[in-house]
C-alpha positions, 0 to 999 in steps of 0.5 A: 521651682514650684508655681501657683495654679494661678500662675501656671494657667496665666494667659490660658482660658480655663475654669479653676475649681478650688484653691487657685493658690495651691502650689504645683511642683511638676506637670504629669501626663501619665498617672504612673509618673505623678509625684506628690504636688503635681498637676495631672493632665487628663489627655484624651489619647488615641487609645485611652482617655486620661480622664480614666486615670484621675483617681490614680493620679490623686492617689499618687499625690496630684494636687491639680487635675486638668480636665476637659470635663468635670470629674467626680472622684473619691477623696478629692476635696483637697484637689483643684480642678482646672477645666479647659477646652483642650488638655493637650494644648493647655499642657503645652502652654502650662509647660512654657509657663512652668519653665519660664518660657525658655524659647524667649532666650533661644534662637530656635530652629524648627525643621520638618519634613519626611527626610533630611531633618536629622542631618540638617539639625547637625549642619545648623549646629555646625554653622552656629558652632563655627560662628562661636555660638553655644548650641543644642540639638533635639531630634531622632538621634537624641538631645545634645546640650553643648557637649552632653548627649542623651537619648529620648523616646520621641523625635519631638518630646511631649510638651512638658519634657520638651520645655524642660529640655529647652529650659536646661539648654537656656540654663547651660547658656545655649544660644542656637537650638536646632530641633526636629519637629515631627508631624505627630508632634504638630498634630498632637500639640507637643510643639504648641506654644513654641516660638521658633526663630526659623521653620524649615521644610526639607521635603515630603514623601510617603510616611506615617500613613498608619497614623495620618491615613491620607497623604493630604492629612500628613502634609497639613500636619507638616504645614501647621509649622508654616501657619500663622500658629507658628510665626517665623522666618521660613526656609522651603525646598520648592523642588516638589508640589508640596514645597510649592504649596507651602511657598504660596501659602507663606508668600500670601502671609508675607513671611520672610522666605528663602527657597532652596532646590535644584531648580534655578528658580530657587533662591539657593541652588547648585550650579555644579556638583561633583560627587565623590566617595568621601566628599562633594564638591559644590558650586552654590548660588545663594541669593545672587552670589556663588560660592565654590567648596567641598564638604565631607558628605556624599549624595544628592540628597545631602546637597538638599540638606546643605542648602537648607542649613545654608538658608537657615544660617542666613536667616539667623544672621550668620555671614555666607562666607562663615557658613561656607567655612563651617560646612567645609568641615560638616560633621558626619551624622550617626546613621546617615550614609555613615561609612563603616570603618572596620580597619580591614582592607575589604576593597569595597565600601559599606554604608549604614543609612536610616532610610525607612521610606520608599523615597529615602531608600531610593535616594540613599541607593542613588547616592551610593551608586553615584560613588561606586565603581562596581555594584550596590547591594542593599540590605533592608526591611520594613518595621512592624506595626506601621503603614503596611501599604508602603511595604511593597513600594519599599520592595520596588525601590530596593530594586534600584540597587543591583541586588537586594537582601530582604530582612527584618527591621523592627518587627515589633508585634508583627511576624517578621516573615508576614512583613517580608511577605508584604514587601515581596510583591513589589519585587516580583519583576526579577527574582534573580535580583533579590533574596530573602534572609529574615536574620538581620545579622546573617543578611548583613553577613551575606551581603558582605560575602557577595561584595567584590572589589569596587562594589558597595553595600548599603544597610538601610532602615535602622541607621543610628539605632542600637536596638531591634524591637521584637515583640515586647523585647528590645534587643541589642542590635547596631547596624554599624557595629554588626557590620564591623564585626562581619567585615572583621570575620570575613577579612 
């Protein structure tokens, strides 16, 4: 429903130059997506300045320009200009106004960290559904509104898109929404003005340094979700120094906190864990009470994800016993240690996982080795146009498997062979324990051909993705589907 310019900027510090009563029918931040009647926000981006596209936006029918500095344009006498100090923050707040603050009607959970966000959102969704709530998910795998699923281009969408999704969830009757909050989203104000019921921290390891430049800047971006800018109940894993620092900050602010971790000091921690090939059996202590149960996820890192979801469920007001029952039937998550079922008897297991950071790869390898009787063969690569300094570290991490096959991931604009050359210095210790096969399908086939009874194969890096980015092309490629096809060929 259209809003007047005055209503759109209600509560936002700004200077409106022109008709305050002009109606705004939508919010745009790309000149090529402007519809007649839109407000166009001139975003100062990392590579281009949106003020340069103001004329194109007017030509496309924009009635309001939102700027950080006055612009002078032809044929703009009918256009209202709104001057703000930060167009990104203003866009986020205007989007909330435009969609009538959907967060006010939702129990919104924001989950950040390097690894585990996606799985944790699915576990929170399971807990809420078991309690009879209508739910939604926003994250890397896509958006789920009740039973309807769709893909999105960013883990955390731009603020107008995000508020639009939240509004659709509200209108569909969703009561609990679990949302991944990326460091990019926090730094670029995509989540600005969002009101969370609970914010949760999973962990922090090396990633996105191509954008953040330093580990400290990466941490501070994540830490914003636990600052006074985003008041909420907190869940914090305290097994690493970054979690301990967040806990100290939130304790000083007198936030309501539940801590998780393998350390006994954590409010929720495991007393005993038994890892199986298809499930994990756990005795968990949570706020002084113990619970013994099994759930159909594997690996140590999924214990962390489960504890985080357990704590979120408690903060949302769900009973611990109900949380346990929900987790007994925890869903598998696409591309997260997903076991490939090709309908053949191979005698070995094949897993697909999204692990694309050194820490995530180490944890995925450790988890699969924990449940494997034989050797583990890992297939992995590194993405192009991303932090190149982590590539050799990924190579070193891959050698925790018994044998590694280095291949192409999403090379984007880079030469796949050049990326592989960056990986190999980390694997220099023992050349008999790895090989290079740049063609990803051929690499998966090679791993399957090498596997023997009792072994496991881990295909890492792309997880749920059903495409490969090569140059400007988006090629169809699904690790799970390819692994099924190669297993069926072999057996």
